[in-house]
N, C-alpha and C positions, 0 to 999 in steps of 0.2 A: 504493499500500500504505499503510495506516495501523494503527499500532503503539501499544499500551498497556504502558507498563513500570511493573510496580508492584514495590515494595519498600520495605523501611525505609529510614530515613535512614543512609548508611552503607554500603548495599549495592553502590553503584557504578552507579546508575541514569544519573548524567549522563556517565561514565566510556562506558558502552556506548553512551547516544544518540549520542555523540560517534563510535564507532566505526561506528554504524549510517549516520550522515551520510557519512562518508570511503567506506565501502564501497557504500551503495547509495543515496546522494543524499537520505536522509530527514532532513527537517529538524526538529532538536531543539524540543520545543514544551513548556517547563516554564509551567505555569498561573501560578505567582506572578510570574515574570519576565514572562509576558506581559501579566498583570493591570497591573503596574508600568510597563511601558513605554506601555500605553494611558494611564495617568495622567499619565505624565511627558509624553506628546506631545499631549494634551488632546483626545483623540478624543471621540466624542459618549458612548461606551460606557465609557471611563475617567471621564469627568466624571460620570457618572451611579453609576459603582462608589465614586467617592472619599469620598462621605460614609460609606458603610458602613466602608470601609478606615480612615478617621481615626478612626471611632469605636470600631475595633477588633472590630466585629462581622463575621460572614460576609457575603461579596458574594453575593446571590443567585444560585442555579444558573443562571437564565434568563441573566443577564448572561455569566458566565464561558463557558457553554455558545456563546453567541453569538461571543465572542471567539475561541474555538477553531474555530468553523464558519467564520469570515473568514479565519484562518491557513490552514485546508485549503485552502479556495478559493484563497488567493494562492500555496500550494505544491501545486497539485493534480496538476502534473506527476510529481511524485515522491512525495508523501505524507509523513506526519510520525510522529515519535516522542513520545507525549504523556506527560508525566511530572508527577503530582501531582493530577490529575483523572483519571476521578471518584475519589473516596474513599468512597464508600457505594453501596447498591445503588440507591436511588431516584435518583440522578445518574448513575449507568450506565445504567439504564433511560431516563432523559429524555436523554442522549447518544445512545444507541441510536437512539431515534426520531427526533431532530433529525438525525440522519445520513441515516437510510433516506429522510425526506424530500428530501433533496438529493443522492440516488444515490449515498452514500458508506457505508461500513461501517469496522467496526474488524476488521483481518484477523488478528492474533495479539496473545495477551496474553501476555508474558513476567514471570514471577514471579521475582526475583533473591533466592533463599533464602539467608539466614545466621542463625546462632545472635546471641542477643542480647549475649552476652558479647564476640564478635568485633566486633560493630557498636558497641558501647561503645568500645572500643580504637580502632577504625578513627577515629570521628568526633572523638576527642580530637587527632588528628593532620592533621586535614583543614583545606586552605587554598583560598581562592578568588580568581581573578584579579580585579582591579578593571574591567579594559576589557570582557570579554566572559563574565566568569562561569566560564571553565576550572575545573576540579576537579582538585586536586593532593591529594598525603599524604604526608607526612613519612614513614611507614612504608610505603606500598604503592606509591605513585606520586610520586617525588621528582622536582623539576624538575632540570634541569642545574645551573642556577645557583640557591643558596637564596634565596627569597623574591622569584624571579623568573619570570613564566610563560613556559615555552618558547615558546608560539605566537605572543603579541604584546608581550614583552617589558614587561608591565605588574607593578605590585606585586601581591604577593599578600598576602593578609589572612585572618584567622580570623575567622567570623561571630560575633556579639555572644551569639546564641542558642547556641553550640556550649560551653555549660557542663555540667557533669554534672548539674545538677539539670534544665535545661530538654532536654538530649539524653535523659534517663529520661523525661520527662513526654511527648516527641515519639513516643519508642518504644512506651510504654503506649498511645498513641492508635492507632499502628499496629496492634499486636498485639492489641487490643481491639475496633477498628472496622474499619477498612481491610482487614485481613485477611479480611473476609466477602466480599469481592470475588471471592476465589479459587473460591467455590461458584458463583457467579453466571457466570463465564467458563467454568468447567470444564463448565458445564451446556449450554454453547452449543459447546463442544467447540474452543474457541480457548486454551486456557490449557496453557503449557509452563513447567514448573518446572526452574529452573536453578540448580546449586548454587553460589553467588556466594562462597563461602569459599575457592574454587579462585583461582589465580594469574589476573591480568586478561586474560592472552592466552588462557588456556584459557576463561574466560567467553566472551570475544569469540568464539572458534571456536563454541562450542556457541550462541550467539545467531545468528551468520550463518546456521549450518547450520539452524536453526529457521525462519528467514524467508526460506531459499533463496539463500544466496548465501555 
């Protein structure tokens, strides 16, 4: 089973991807993290992508899709939860075609829907663990020990781009561009909207009910 998680920053995609991993064995696949891992380990795809990344240019869709396909092959026994790609309808079309050629498909697309004011509030309290990128929030998902990840004991930090101005810019991009994917996947009969303003455990129940578990 392969799932796409759509939602603005702060909607809880990372938290729900972790829940799907625990409940269904689906491997979280955040496209940005995947790209950085390829570059850090010096894979051929990572070396090809690095010049674009270092210039601040968008990495070509073909490279990102190939990384995702390789990741799906590696985890084909369970499937993945994809976060961060696709962002546009052309990317979604290209991903569908590439998956079709390898005998795979996207089974469910989950839209974690939350109002902009709530997203802004959440993002101001978001912290990430240095070891494995687990997401915590001082308002909605506090670690047991302040500043320390419950899962691996690593330090928590706030992303440099989690400033009010940069947060607002990322939300503008989502609500102006990425949100157009909803019509694309709705037309395929794969889209489920989930109210992400609810408590985390309620959202998780809705996510698991949607994917069958």
